[in-house]
A tleap script that builds the chain and sets N, CA, C and O, in Angstrom:
source leaprc.protein.ff14SB
mol = sequence {
  NMET TYR ARG ILE ASP TYR SER LYS LEU PHE
  GLU GLU PHE PHE ASN GLU PRO LYS THR THR
  THR TYR VAL PRO ASN LYS PHE ALA VAL ASP
  ILE LYS ASP GLU SER ALA THR ILE ALA LEU
  SER VAL LEU GLY HIE ASP PRO LYS ASP ILE
  GLU ILE ASN CYS PHE GLU ASP LYS ILE GLU
  ILE LYS ALA LYS LYS MET GLY GLU ASP LYS
  GLU ASN PRO PHE ASN GLN LEU VAL SER ASP
  ILE GLU GLU ARG ILE GLN VAL GLY LYS ASN
  PHE ASP GLY LYS LYS ALA LYS ALA GLU ILE
  LYS ASN GLY ILE LEU LEU ILE THR LEU GLU
  ARG LYS GLU GLU SER LYS PRO LYS LYS LEU
  THR LEU LYS VAL CGLY
}
set mol.1.N position { 0.644 74.500 -156.486 }
set mol.1.CA position { -0.079 75.672 -156.920 }
set mol.1.C position { 0.614 76.251 -158.149 }
set mol.1.O position { 1.838 76.381 -158.179 }
set mol.2.N position { -0.185 76.599 -159.168 }
set mol.2.CA position { 0.355 77.165 -160.392 }
set mol.2.C position { 0.232 78.680 -160.362 }
set mol.2.O position { -0.723 79.241 -159.825 }
set mol.3.N position { 1.206 79.309 -160.942 }
set mol.3.CA position { 1.187 80.766 -161.007 }
set mol.3.C position { 1.211 81.171 -162.476 }
set mol.3.O position { 2.083 80.737 -163.228 }
set mol.4.N position { 0.269 81.992 -162.879 }
set mol.4.CA position { 0.162 82.404 -164.266 }
set mol.4.C position { 0.462 83.899 -164.361 }
set mol.4.O position { -0.106 84.706 -163.624 }
set mol.5.N position { 1.342 84.246 -165.258 }
set mol.5.CA position { 1.665 85.653 -165.502 }
set mol.5.C position { 0.702 86.156 -166.578 }
set mol.5.O position { 0.968 86.020 -167.772 }
set mol.6.N position { -0.426 86.742 -166.142 }
set mol.6.CA position { -1.473 87.166 -167.067 }
set mol.6.C position { -1.009 88.272 -168.009 }
set mol.6.O position { -1.455 88.331 -169.154 }
set mol.7.N position { -0.131 89.140 -167.549 }
set mol.7.CA position { 0.323 90.216 -168.432 }
set mol.7.C position { 1.074 89.633 -169.623 }
set mol.7.O position { 0.928 90.119 -170.745 }
set mol.8.N position { 1.869 88.603 -169.392 }
set mol.8.CA position { 2.592 87.959 -170.491 }
set mol.8.C position { 1.619 87.202 -171.407 }
set mol.8.O position { 1.770 87.199 -172.629 }
set mol.9.N position { 0.632 86.570 -170.797 }
set mol.9.CA position { -0.361 85.833 -171.569 }
set mol.9.C position { -1.112 86.761 -172.524 }
set mol.9.O position { -1.260 86.444 -173.704 }
set mol.10.N position { -1.590 87.911 -172.020 }
set mol.10.CA position { -2.295 88.870 -172.863 }
set mol.10.C position { -1.381 89.475 -173.923 }
set mol.10.O position { -1.805 89.715 -175.053 }
set mol.11.N position { -0.144 89.715 -173.560 }
set mol.11.CA position { 0.815 90.271 -174.517 }
set mol.11.C position { 1.028 89.310 -175.676 }
set mol.11.O position { 1.037 89.723 -176.836 }
set mol.12.N position { 1.200 88.025 -175.366 }
set mol.12.CA position { 1.390 87.020 -176.416 }
set mol.12.C position { 0.140 86.891 -177.269 }
set mol.12.O position { 0.226 86.743 -178.489 }
set mol.13.N position { -1.018 86.946 -176.631 }
set mol.13.CA position { -2.271 86.778 -177.361 }
set mol.13.C position { -2.503 87.916 -178.352 }
set mol.13.O position { -2.890 87.669 -179.494 }
set mol.14.N position { -2.272 89.153 -177.932 }
set mol.14.CA position { -2.582 90.291 -178.777 }
set mol.14.C position { -1.460 90.682 -179.728 }
set mol.14.O position { -1.714 91.401 -180.694 }
set mol.15.N position { -0.251 90.247 -179.497 }
set mol.15.CA position { 0.868 90.651 -180.341 }
set mol.15.C position { 1.275 89.593 -181.358 }
set mol.15.O position { 1.953 89.905 -182.337 }
set mol.16.N position { 0.877 88.371 -181.140 }
set mol.16.CA position { 1.243 87.307 -182.074 }
set mol.16.C position { 0.349 87.369 -183.302 }
set mol.16.O position { -0.862 87.542 -183.164 }
set mol.17.N position { 0.911 87.234 -184.498 }
set mol.17.CA position { 0.048 87.155 -185.680 }
set mol.17.C position { -0.747 85.851 -185.622 }
set mol.17.O position { -0.184 84.788 -185.361 }
set mol.18.N position { -2.034 85.931 -185.862 }
set mol.18.CA position { -2.906 84.760 -185.764 }
set mol.18.C position { -3.271 84.259 -187.158 }
set mol.18.O position { -3.587 85.043 -188.053 }
set mol.19.N position { -3.222 82.974 -187.320 }
set mol.19.CA position { -3.709 82.350 -188.543 }
set mol.19.C position { -4.702 81.277 -188.126 }
set mol.19.O position { -4.552 80.640 -187.084 }
set mol.20.N position { -5.693 81.094 -188.939 }
set mol.20.CA position { -6.702 80.090 -188.665 }
set mol.20.C position { -6.484 78.932 -189.617 }
set mol.20.O position { -6.341 79.126 -190.824 }
set mol.21.N position { -6.461 77.745 -189.077 }
set mol.21.CA position { -6.300 76.564 -189.902 }
set mol.21.C position { -7.560 75.732 -189.787 }
set mol.21.O position { -8.007 75.404 -188.688 }
set mol.22.N position { -8.125 75.395 -190.928 }
set mol.22.CA position { -9.332 74.570 -190.964 }
set mol.22.C position { -8.927 73.121 -191.161 }
set mol.22.O position { -8.190 72.799 -192.092 }
set mol.23.N position { -9.402 72.256 -190.295 }
set mol.23.CA position { -9.149 70.828 -190.442 }
set mol.23.C position { -10.508 70.143 -190.577 }
set mol.23.O position { -11.286 70.107 -189.624 }
set mol.24.N position { -10.791 69.602 -191.760 }
set mol.24.CA position { -12.107 68.986 -191.958 }
set mol.24.C position { -12.247 67.689 -191.166 }
set mol.24.O position { -11.260 67.105 -190.721 }
set mol.25.N position { -13.502 67.251 -191.001 }
set mol.25.CA position { -13.726 65.952 -190.390 }
set mol.25.C position { -13.044 64.909 -191.254 }
set mol.25.O position { -12.906 65.088 -192.464 }
set mol.26.N position { -12.620 63.827 -190.636 }
set mol.26.CA position { -11.917 62.798 -191.392 }
set mol.26.C position { -12.796 62.268 -192.533 }
set mol.26.O position { -12.598 62.640 -193.689 }
set mol.27.N position { -13.748 61.416 -192.217 }
set mol.27.CA position { -14.628 60.872 -193.245 }
set mol.27.C position { -15.843 60.257 -192.571 }
set mol.27.O position { -15.845 60.021 -191.363 }
set mol.28.N position { -16.863 60.002 -193.355 }
set mol.28.CA position { -18.078 59.352 -192.866 }
set mol.28.C position { -18.284 58.076 -193.670 }
set mol.28.O position { -17.921 58.009 -194.845 }
set mol.29.N position { -18.864 57.071 -193.037 }
set mol.29.CA position { -19.100 55.788 -193.698 }
set mol.29.C position { -20.565 55.404 -193.529 }
set mol.29.O position { -21.112 55.467 -192.428 }
set mol.30.N position { -21.191 55.008 -194.629 }
set mol.30.CA position { -22.571 54.531 -194.616 }
set mol.30.C position { -22.563 53.089 -195.117 }
set mol.30.O position { -22.253 52.835 -196.281 }
set mol.31.N position { -22.902 52.149 -194.240 }
set mol.31.CA position { -22.862 50.726 -194.600 }
set mol.31.C position { -24.278 50.221 -194.804 }
set mol.31.O position { -25.157 50.411 -193.963 }
set mol.32.N position { -24.479 49.565 -195.958 }
set mol.32.CA position { -25.779 48.973 -196.290 }
set mol.32.C position { -25.574 47.478 -196.543 }
set mol.32.O position { -24.456 46.973 -196.444 }
set mol.33.N position { -26.663 46.774 -196.871 }
set mol.33.CA position { -26.573 45.326 -197.096 }
set mol.33.C position { -25.606 44.967 -198.214 }
set mol.33.O position { -24.804 44.044 -198.070 }
set mol.34.N position { -25.677 45.690 -199.330 }
set mol.34.CA position { -24.898 45.326 -200.509 }
set mol.34.C position { -23.604 46.121 -200.681 }
set mol.34.O position { -22.709 45.696 -201.411 }
set mol.35.N position { -23.500 47.279 -200.009 }
set mol.35.CA position { -22.343 48.143 -200.252 }
set mol.35.C position { -22.052 49.045 -199.053 }
set mol.35.O position { -22.814 49.098 -198.088 }
set mol.36.N position { -20.948 49.736 -199.146 }
set mol.36.CA position { -20.576 50.757 -198.162 }
set mol.36.C position { -20.115 51.983 -198.943 }
set mol.36.O position { -19.471 51.858 -199.986 }
set mol.37.N position { -20.446 53.164 -198.436 }
set mol.37.CA position { -20.027 54.400 -199.082 }
set mol.37.C position { -19.219 55.216 -198.092 }
set mol.37.O position { -19.644 55.450 -196.960 }
set mol.38.N position { -18.046 55.647 -198.536 }
set mol.38.CA position { -17.174 56.499 -197.739 }
set mol.38.C position { -17.293 57.906 -198.315 }
set mol.38.O position { -17.173 58.086 -199.527 }
set mol.39.N position { -17.525 58.896 -197.473 }
set mol.39.CA position { -17.652 60.286 -197.908 }
set mol.39.C position { -16.552 61.112 -197.247 }
set mol.39.O position { -16.308 60.996 -196.046 }
set mol.40.N position { -15.891 61.948 -198.052 }
set mol.40.CA position { -14.786 62.776 -197.573 }
set mol.40.C position { -14.838 64.112 -198.286 }
set mol.40.O position { -14.969 64.150 -199.510 }
set mol.41.N position { -14.739 65.209 -197.549 }
set mol.41.CA position { -14.782 66.536 -198.159 }
set mol.41.C position { -13.486 66.800 -198.925 }
set mol.41.O position { -12.388 66.659 -198.385 }
set mol.42.N position { -13.637 67.185 -200.188 }
set mol.42.CA position { -12.493 67.568 -201.019 }
set mol.42.C position { -12.729 68.963 -201.594 }
set mol.42.O position { -12.173 69.326 -202.630 }
set mol.43.N position { -13.555 69.726 -200.909 }
set mol.43.CA position { -13.882 71.081 -201.331 }
set mol.43.C position { -12.612 71.911 -201.464 }
set mol.43.O position { -11.783 71.941 -200.555 }
set mol.44.N position { -12.466 72.583 -202.603 }
set mol.44.CA position { -11.291 73.412 -202.848 }
set mol.44.C position { -10.157 72.685 -203.537 }
set mol.44.O position { -9.125 73.289 -203.831 }
set mol.45.N position { -10.328 71.393 -203.802 }
set mol.45.CA position { -9.301 70.611 -204.495 }
set mol.45.C position { -9.746 70.368 -205.932 }
set mol.45.O position { -10.919 70.103 -206.198 }
set mol.46.N position { -8.790 70.463 -206.851 }
set mol.46.CA position { -9.071 70.153 -208.249 }
set mol.46.C position { -9.194 68.633 -208.373 }
set mol.46.O position { -8.278 67.921 -207.962 }
set mol.47.N position { -10.293 68.113 -208.926 }
set mol.47.CA position { -10.469 66.663 -209.028 }
set mol.47.C position { -9.307 65.928 -209.687 }
set mol.47.O position { -9.016 64.789 -209.322 }
set mol.48.N position { -8.632 66.562 -210.657 }
set mol.48.CA position { -7.516 65.848 -211.305 }
set mol.48.C position { -6.268 65.803 -210.420 }
set mol.48.O position { -5.317 65.092 -210.741 }
set mol.49.N position { -6.257 66.550 -209.314 }
set mol.49.CA position { -5.130 66.513 -208.380 }
set mol.49.C position { -5.369 65.576 -207.199 }
set mol.49.O position { -4.530 65.474 -206.304 }
set mol.50.N position { -6.509 64.895 -207.196 }
set mol.50.CA position { -6.824 63.951 -206.120 }
set mol.50.C position { -6.353 62.565 -206.557 }
set mol.50.O position { -6.730 62.074 -207.621 }
set mol.51.N position { -5.536 61.956 -205.730 }
set mol.51.CA position { -4.981 60.631 -206.028 }
set mol.51.C position { -5.635 59.608 -205.106 }
set mol.51.O position { -5.594 59.744 -203.883 }
set mol.52.N position { -6.238 58.581 -205.704 }
set mol.52.CA position { -6.901 57.524 -204.937 }
set mol.52.C position { -6.266 56.196 -205.330 }
set mol.52.O position { -6.282 55.816 -206.501 }
set mol.53.N position { -5.707 55.491 -204.349 }
set mol.53.CA position { -5.129 54.173 -204.573 }
set mol.53.C position { -5.941 53.152 -203.792 }
set mol.53.O position { -6.123 53.288 -202.582 }
set mol.54.N position { -6.431 52.123 -204.491 }
set mol.54.CA position { -7.260 51.104 -203.863 }
set mol.54.C position { -6.498 49.791 -203.755 }
set mol.54.O position { -5.929 49.300 -204.730 }
set mol.55.N position { -6.502 49.248 -202.578 }
set mol.55.CA position { -5.928 47.944 -202.304 }
set mol.55.C position { -7.055 47.065 -201.778 }
set mol.55.O position { -8.147 47.558 -201.497 }
set mol.56.N position { -6.802 45.790 -201.645 }
set mol.56.CA position { -7.850 44.899 -201.156 }
set mol.56.C position { -8.303 45.275 -199.748 }
set mol.56.O position { -9.490 45.183 -199.434 }
set mol.57.N position { -7.362 45.699 -198.893 }
set mol.57.CA position { -7.686 45.954 -197.490 }
set mol.57.C position { -7.661 47.423 -197.072 }
set mol.57.O position { -7.932 47.730 -195.911 }
set mol.58.N position { -7.339 48.346 -197.997 }
set mol.58.CA position { -7.311 49.770 -197.640 }
set mol.58.C position { -7.442 50.650 -198.874 }
set mol.58.O position { -7.237 50.212 -200.006 }
set mol.59.N position { -7.793 51.912 -198.614 }
set mol.59.CA position { -7.878 52.923 -199.661 }
set mol.59.C position { -7.058 54.113 -199.201 }
set mol.59.O position { -7.201 54.576 -198.069 }
set mol.60.N position { -6.198 54.608 -200.079 }
set mol.60.CA position { -5.374 55.776 -199.767 }
set mol.60.C position { -5.837 56.948 -200.625 }
set mol.60.O position { -6.018 56.812 -201.835 }
set mol.61.N position { -6.026 58.096 -199.988 }
set mol.61.CA position { -6.477 59.302 -200.678 }
set mol.61.C position { -5.488 60.412 -200.371 }
set mol.61.O position { -5.190 60.678 -199.207 }
set mol.62.N position { -4.974 61.067 -201.422 }
set mol.62.CA position { -4.030 62.167 -201.245 }
set mol.62.C position { -4.441 63.327 -202.147 }
set mol.62.O position { -4.861 63.126 -203.286 }
set mol.63.N position { -4.314 64.537 -201.620 }
set mol.63.CA position { -4.575 65.739 -202.415 }
set mol.63.C position { -3.850 66.906 -201.765 }
set mol.63.O position { -3.894 67.081 -200.547 }
set mol.64.N position { -3.188 67.695 -202.584 }
set mol.64.CA position { -2.520 68.909 -202.108 }
set mol.64.C position { -3.443 70.080 -202.387 }
set mol.64.O position { -4.143 70.102 -203.400 }
set mol.65.N position { -3.443 71.060 -201.481 }
set mol.65.CA position { -4.307 72.217 -201.720 }
set mol.65.C position { -3.741 73.053 -202.845 }
set mol.65.O position { -2.528 73.140 -203.036 }
set mol.66.N position { -4.652 73.671 -203.592 }
set mol.66.CA position { -4.266 74.458 -204.759 }
set mol.66.C position { -3.730 75.810 -204.317 }
set mol.66.O position { -4.316 76.462 -203.453 }
set mol.67.N position { -2.634 76.224 -204.897 }
set mol.67.CA position { -2.110 77.566 -204.674 }
set mol.67.C position { -1.805 77.896 -203.229 }
set mol.67.O position { -2.359 77.286 -202.315 }
set mol.68.N position { -0.952 78.828 -203.029 }
set mol.68.CA position { -0.567 79.256 -201.692 }
set mol.68.C position { -0.811 80.746 -201.515 }
set mol.68.O position { -0.042 81.425 -200.834 }
set mol.69.N position { -1.874 81.260 -202.120 }
set mol.69.CA position { -2.196 82.671 -202.036 }
set mol.69.C position { -2.610 83.008 -200.605 }
set mol.69.O position { -3.719 82.677 -200.186 }
set mol.70.N position { -1.732 83.659 -199.861 }
set mol.70.CA position { -1.978 83.986 -198.452 }
set mol.70.C position { -3.073 85.035 -198.281 }
set mol.70.O position { -3.704 85.101 -197.226 }
set mol.71.N position { -3.305 85.851 -199.299 }
set mol.71.CA position { -4.302 86.916 -199.210 }
set mol.71.C position { -5.728 86.394 -199.366 }
set mol.71.O position { -6.677 87.043 -198.925 }
set mol.72.N position { -5.884 85.238 -199.985 }
set mol.72.CA position { -7.199 84.684 -200.237 }
set mol.72.C position { -7.680 83.925 -198.994 }
set mol.72.O position { -7.103 82.894 -198.649 }
set mol.73.N position { -8.722 84.414 -198.319 }
set mol.73.CA position { -9.180 83.735 -197.103 }
set mol.73.C position { -9.743 82.337 -197.370 }
set mol.73.O position { -9.794 81.510 -196.460 }
set mol.74.N position { -10.165 82.065 -198.610 }
set mol.74.CA position { -10.677 80.737 -198.947 }
set mol.74.C position { -9.615 79.667 -198.739 }
set mol.74.O position { -9.941 78.538 -198.372 }
set mol.75.N position { -8.351 80.003 -198.968 }
set mol.75.CA position { -7.272 79.028 -198.813 }
set mol.75.C position { -7.130 78.537 -197.375 }
set mol.75.O position { -6.571 77.466 -197.141 }
set mol.76.N position { -7.631 79.308 -196.411 }
set mol.76.CA position { -7.578 78.855 -195.025 }
set mol.76.C position { -8.571 77.724 -194.774 }
set mol.76.O position { -8.445 76.984 -193.798 }
set mol.77.N position { -9.554 77.595 -195.654 }
set mol.77.CA position { -10.560 76.551 -195.499 }
set mol.77.C position { -10.168 75.241 -196.157 }
set mol.77.O position { -10.868 74.238 -196.016 }
set mol.78.N position { -9.061 75.242 -196.869 }
set mol.78.CA position { -8.619 74.061 -197.603 }
set mol.78.C position { -7.349 73.532 -196.965 }
set mol.78.O position { -6.449 74.302 -196.627 }
set mol.79.N position { -7.274 72.236 -196.801 }
set mol.79.CA position { -6.058 71.643 -196.251 }
set mol.79.C position { -5.645 70.452 -197.110 }
set mol.79.O position { -6.451 69.889 -197.851 }
set mol.80.N position { -4.386 70.087 -196.994 }
set mol.80.CA position { -3.908 68.895 -197.691 }
set mol.80.C position { -4.637 67.673 -197.130 }
set mol.80.O position { -5.004 67.630 -195.956 }
set mol.81.N position { -4.831 66.699 -197.988 }
set mol.81.CA position { -5.500 65.465 -197.569 }
set mol.81.C position { -4.511 64.317 -197.718 }
set mol.81.O position { -3.862 64.168 -198.753 }
set mol.82.N position { -4.408 63.521 -196.683 }
set mol.82.CA position { -3.632 62.284 -196.740 }
set mol.82.C position { -4.305 61.296 -195.795 }
set mol.82.O position { -4.038 61.278 -194.594 }
set mol.83.N position { -5.181 60.477 -196.363 }
set mol.83.CA position { -5.978 59.537 -195.578 }
set mol.83.C position { -5.686 58.104 -195.993 }
set mol.83.O position { -5.506 57.805 -197.174 }
set mol.84.N position { -5.643 57.234 -195.009 }
set mol.84.CA position { -5.556 55.788 -195.236 }
set mol.84.C position { -6.744 55.178 -194.511 }
set mol.84.O position { -6.825 55.220 -193.284 }
set mol.85.N position { -7.657 54.615 -195.277 }
set mol.85.CA position { -8.884 54.067 -194.708 }
set mol.85.C position { -8.838 52.556 -194.822 }
set mol.85.O position { -8.733 52.010 -195.921 }
set mol.86.N position { -8.915 51.882 -193.684 }
set mol.86.CA position { -8.918 50.419 -193.679 }
set mol.86.C position { -10.279 49.934 -194.165 }
set mol.86.O position { -11.317 50.435 -193.734 }
set mol.87.N position { -10.264 48.976 -195.048 }
set mol.87.CA position { -11.488 48.390 -195.586 }
set mol.87.C position { -11.722 47.091 -194.827 }
set mol.87.O position { -10.820 46.261 -194.709 }
set mol.88.N position { -12.926 46.922 -194.318 }
set mol.88.CA position { -13.252 45.698 -193.584 }
set mol.88.C position { -13.115 44.461 -194.449 }
set mol.88.O position { -13.136 44.539 -195.678 }
set mol.89.N position { -12.977 43.335 -193.804 }
set mol.89.CA position { -12.773 42.073 -194.540 }
set mol.89.C position { -13.978 41.684 -195.391 }
set mol.89.O position { -13.870 40.813 -196.254 }
set mol.90.N position { -15.124 42.320 -195.156 }
set mol.90.CA position { -16.324 42.002 -195.928 }
set mol.90.C position { -16.426 42.778 -197.236 }
set mol.90.O position { -17.323 42.528 -198.040 }
set mol.91.N position { -15.501 43.726 -197.450 }
set mol.91.CA position { -15.540 44.562 -198.648 }
set mol.91.C position { -14.233 44.431 -199.408 }
set mol.91.O position { -13.195 44.118 -198.824 }
set mol.92.N position { -14.284 44.673 -200.715 }
set mol.92.CA position { -13.091 44.575 -201.558 }
set mol.92.C position { -12.720 45.965 -202.059 }
set mol.92.O position { -13.431 46.547 -202.878 }
set mol.93.N position { -11.605 46.495 -201.562 }
set mol.93.CA position { -11.153 47.825 -201.956 }
set mol.93.C position { -10.775 47.934 -203.419 }
set mol.93.O position { -10.855 49.018 -203.998 }
set mol.94.N position { -10.361 46.821 -204.032 }
set mol.94.CA position { -9.953 46.861 -205.438 }
set mol.94.C position { -11.122 47.075 -206.390 }
set mol.94.O position { -10.918 47.442 -207.547 }
set mol.95.N position { -12.332 46.853 -205.920 }
set mol.95.CA position { -13.511 47.036 -206.764 }
set mol.95.C position { -14.231 48.335 -206.448 }
set mol.95.O position { -15.404 48.491 -206.786 }
set mol.96.N position { -13.550 49.261 -205.809 }
set mol.96.CA position { -14.168 50.530 -205.407 }
set mol.96.C position { -14.441 51.416 -206.618 }
set mol.96.O position { -13.757 51.331 -207.638 }
set mol.97.N position { -15.455 52.269 -206.482 }
set mol.97.CA position { -15.799 53.262 -207.494 }
set mol.97.C position { -15.835 54.614 -206.805 }
set mol.97.O position { -16.272 54.720 -205.659 }
set mol.98.N position { -15.371 55.659 -207.507 }
set mol.98.CA position { -15.316 56.990 -206.897 }
set mol.98.C position { -15.984 58.030 -207.785 }
set mol.98.O position { -15.946 57.948 -209.013 }
set mol.99.N position { -16.601 59.019 -207.119 }
set mol.99.CA position { -17.188 60.160 -207.819 }
set mol.99.C position { -17.174 61.354 -206.858 }
set mol.99.O position { -17.074 61.193 -205.642 }
set mol.100.N position { -17.275 62.547 -207.433 }
set mol.100.CA position { -17.336 63.761 -206.627 }
set mol.100.C position { -18.677 64.432 -206.888 }
set mol.100.O position { -19.061 64.662 -208.034 }
set mol.101.N position { -19.390 64.743 -205.790 }
set mol.101.CA position { -20.664 65.465 -205.872 }
set mol.101.C position { -20.615 66.607 -204.871 }
set mol.101.O position { -20.457 66.383 -203.671 }
set mol.102.N position { -20.752 67.831 -205.364 }
set mol.102.CA position { -20.817 69.019 -204.504 }
set mol.102.C position { -19.637 69.116 -203.530 }
set mol.102.O position { -19.824 69.482 -202.370 }
set mol.103.N position { -18.439 68.797 -203.988 }
set mol.103.CA position { -17.254 68.918 -203.144 }
set mol.103.C position { -17.031 67.756 -202.199 }
set mol.103.O position { -16.136 67.802 -201.356 }
set mol.104.N position { -17.843 66.705 -202.332 }
set mol.104.CA position { -17.704 65.515 -201.487 }
set mol.104.C position { -17.248 64.347 -202.356 }
set mol.104.O position { -17.882 64.017 -203.358 }
set mol.105.N position { -16.142 63.732 -201.958 }
set mol.105.CA position { -15.665 62.527 -202.633 }
set mol.105.C position { -16.431 61.344 -202.068 }
set mol.105.O position { -16.426 61.109 -200.860 }
set mol.106.N position { -17.088 60.601 -202.946 }
set mol.106.CA position { -17.850 59.416 -202.551 }
set mol.106.C position { -17.174 58.184 -203.124 }
set mol.106.O position { -17.029 58.056 -204.340 }
set mol.107.N position { -16.767 57.289 -202.258 }
set mol.107.CA position { -16.149 56.029 -202.688 }
set mol.107.C position { -17.095 54.910 -202.287 }
set mol.107.O position { -17.419 54.748 -201.110 }
set mol.108.N position { -17.537 54.139 -203.278 }
set mol.108.CA position { -18.475 53.048 -203.027 }
set mol.108.C position { -17.748 51.722 -203.120 }
set mol.108.O position { -17.045 51.444 -204.092 }
set mol.109.N position { -17.928 50.912 -202.098 }
set mol.109.CA position { -17.321 49.580 -202.037 }
set mol.109.C position { -18.430 48.538 -202.077 }
set mol.109.O position { -19.421 48.644 -201.354 }
set mol.110.N position { -18.257 47.548 -202.911 }
set mol.110.CA position { -19.226 46.455 -202.966 }
set mol.110.C position { -18.847 45.403 -201.924 }
set mol.110.O position { -17.670 45.139 -201.677 }
set mol.111.N position { -19.866 44.820 -201.330 }
set mol.111.CA position { -19.640 43.760 -200.352 }
set mol.111.C position { -19.179 42.501 -201.095 }
set mol.111.O position { -19.685 42.194 -202.175 }
set mol.112.N position { -18.219 41.778 -200.514 }
set mol.112.CA position { -17.770 40.521 -201.117 }
set mol.112.C position { -18.940 39.544 -201.139 }
set mol.112.O position { -19.757 39.519 -200.219 }
set mol.113.N position { -19.011 38.749 -202.187 }
set mol.113.CA position { -20.140 37.842 -202.384 }
set mol.113.C position { -20.348 36.925 -201.175 }
set mol.113.O position { -21.482 36.710 -200.746 }
set mol.114.N position { -19.260 36.387 -200.629 }
set mol.114.CA position { -19.396 35.441 -199.511 }
set mol.114.C position { -19.857 36.111 -198.212 }
set mol.114.O position { -20.285 35.425 -197.283 }
set mol.115.N position { -19.774 37.436 -198.140 }
set mol.115.CA position { -20.191 38.113 -196.912 }
set mol.115.C position { -21.563 38.775 -197.033 }
set mol.115.O position { -22.052 39.381 -196.079 }
set mol.116.N position { -22.183 38.657 -198.216 }
set mol.116.CA position { -23.531 39.219 -198.377 }
set mol.116.C position { -24.515 38.379 -197.574 }
set mol.116.O position { -24.423 37.152 -197.554 }
set mol.117.N position { -25.451 39.042 -196.916 }
set mol.117.CA position { -26.424 38.271 -196.140 }
set mol.117.C position { -27.343 37.457 -197.062 }
set mol.117.O position { -27.744 37.916 -198.131 }
set mol.118.N position { -27.654 36.271 -196.629 }
set mol.118.CA position { -28.556 35.414 -197.399 }
set mol.118.C position { -29.938 35.511 -196.769 }
set mol.118.O position { -30.106 35.266 -195.575 }
set mol.119.N position { -30.922 35.868 -197.581 }
set mol.119.CA position { -32.286 35.988 -197.081 }
set mol.119.C position { -33.028 34.680 -197.337 }
set mol.119.O position { -32.989 34.123 -198.434 }
set mol.120.N position { -33.682 34.225 -196.324 }
set mol.120.CA position { -34.439 32.991 -196.423 }
set mol.120.C position { -35.925 33.318 -196.513 }
set mol.120.O position { -36.405 34.284 -195.920 }
set mol.121.N position { -36.635 32.494 -197.264 }
set mol.121.CA position { -38.083 32.617 -197.310 }
set mol.121.C position { -38.661 31.487 -196.467 }
set mol.121.O position { -38.215 30.341 -196.527 }
set mol.122.N position { -39.638 31.839 -195.706 }
set mol.122.CA position { -40.267 30.827 -194.850 }
set mol.122.C position { -41.293 30.014 -195.639 }
set mol.122.O position { -42.101 30.551 -196.397 }
set mol.123.N position { -41.229 28.743 -195.437 }
set mol.123.CA position { -42.182 27.858 -196.064 }
set mol.123.C position { -43.221 27.515 -195.013 }
set mol.123.O position { -42.924 26.895 -193.991 }
set mol.124.N position { -44.421 27.925 -195.286 }
set mol.124.CA position { -45.504 27.669 -194.335 }
set mol.124.C position { -46.260 26.429 -194.816 }
set mol.124.O position { -46.754 26.386 -195.943 }
set mol.125.N position { -46.337 25.470 -193.981 }
set mol.125.CA position { -46.966 24.285 -194.515 }
set mol.125.C position { -47.614 23.471 -193.570 }
set mol.125.O position { -48.180 22.438 -193.929 }
savepdb mol mol.pdb
quit
């Protein structure tokens, strides 16, 4: 049986300074026949401070949040980014292209030629 000291719990809750930390979703991936697109929120980051390193089998994304102004509530919505995304064997990370649209980093990977699906036409005869 557990015993909880509620008076201490309420005291800690109401007396401790509270800060809110926003942690964005990791990333989203959209895979199509010819390519794959990785989407990651970079809202609040200066595009020139975002570092993207592409390797054949992975992509590394790093960004530090701008400024440490504690009074600005917007800074609570921004967090440092340090992501390592494994690229499937069907895609080549070295041929990736990146762009930012509306605070979203979009990285497009082309499918390797040997892994592209081959479409056959039926011969009716």
